[in-house]
C-alpha positions in Angstrom: -32.6 -31.7 -118.9 -34.9 -28.8 -120.0 -36.6 -26.5 -117.6 -40.0 -28.1 -118.3 -38.6 -31.5 -117.6 -37.1 -30.4 -114.3 -40.4 -28.7 -113.4 -42.3 -31.9 -114.1 -39.9 -34.1 -112.1 -40.0 -31.7 -109.2 -43.8 -31.5 -109.2 -43.8 -35.3 -109.0 -41.6 -35.0 -105.8 -38.4 -36.2 -107.3 -35.0 -34.8 -106.4 -33.1 -33.0 -109.1 -29.4 -33.4 -109.8 -27.0 -30.4 -109.8 -26.2 -30.9 -113.5 -29.9 -30.9 -114.5 -30.7 -27.9 -112.4 -27.7 -26.0 -113.8 -28.8 -26.8 -117.4 -32.4 -25.8 -116.7 -31.6 -22.5 -115.1 -28.6 -21.5 -117.3 -26.3 -21.4 -114.3 -23.0 -23.2 -114.0 -22.7 -26.4 -112.0 -20.1 -24.5 -109.8 -22.8 -21.9 -109.0 -25.3 -24.5 -108.0 -22.7 -26.4 -105.8 -21.8 -23.1 -104.2 -25.5 -22.4 -103.4 -25.8 -25.8 -101.9 -22.6 -25.3 -99.8 -23.7 -22.0 -98.5 -27.2 -23.2 -97.6 -28.9 -20.9 -100.1 -30.3 -24.0 -101.9 -31.7 -26.9 -99.9 -30.4 -30.4 -100.8 -29.9 -33.9 -99.5 -27.2 -36.3 -100.3 -27.4 -39.5 -102.3 -24.2 -41.1 -101.2 -21.7 -38.3 -101.8 -23.8 -36.6 -104.5 -26.0 -33.6 -103.5 -29.5 -33.8 -104.9 -31.7 -30.6 -104.9 -35.0 -30.9 -103.0 -38.0 -30.6 -105.3 -39.4 -27.4 -103.8 -36.0 -25.8 -104.0 -35.7 -26.7 -107.7 -39.0 -25.1 -108.4 -38.0 -22.0 -106.5 -34.8 -21.7 -108.7 -37.0 -22.0 -111.8 -39.1 -19.1 -110.5 -42.1 -21.4 -109.9 -44.1 -21.1 -106.6 -44.1 -24.6 -105.1 -47.5 -26.0 -104.1 -48.1 -25.5 -100.3 -48.2 -29.2 -99.5 -44.8 -29.7 -101.2 -43.1 -26.9 -99.2 -44.6 -28.2 -96.0 -43.3 -31.7 -96.6 -39.7 -30.5 -96.8 
């Protein structure tokens, strides 16, 4: 998924997969999983799969989340 697609999905309040965020940011999936594991990147689990919270995905893209989005997390 492209960065603009991840941005759009996150702004709609949808959680982002590790693979999509890795592709959009140019980082490896392992780096994203490591950030989730260390607590640097907020996530929730869908079954066993970590999903990145929308405001965290925006932060990784360098976009300031809207105040109400960050407050909802």
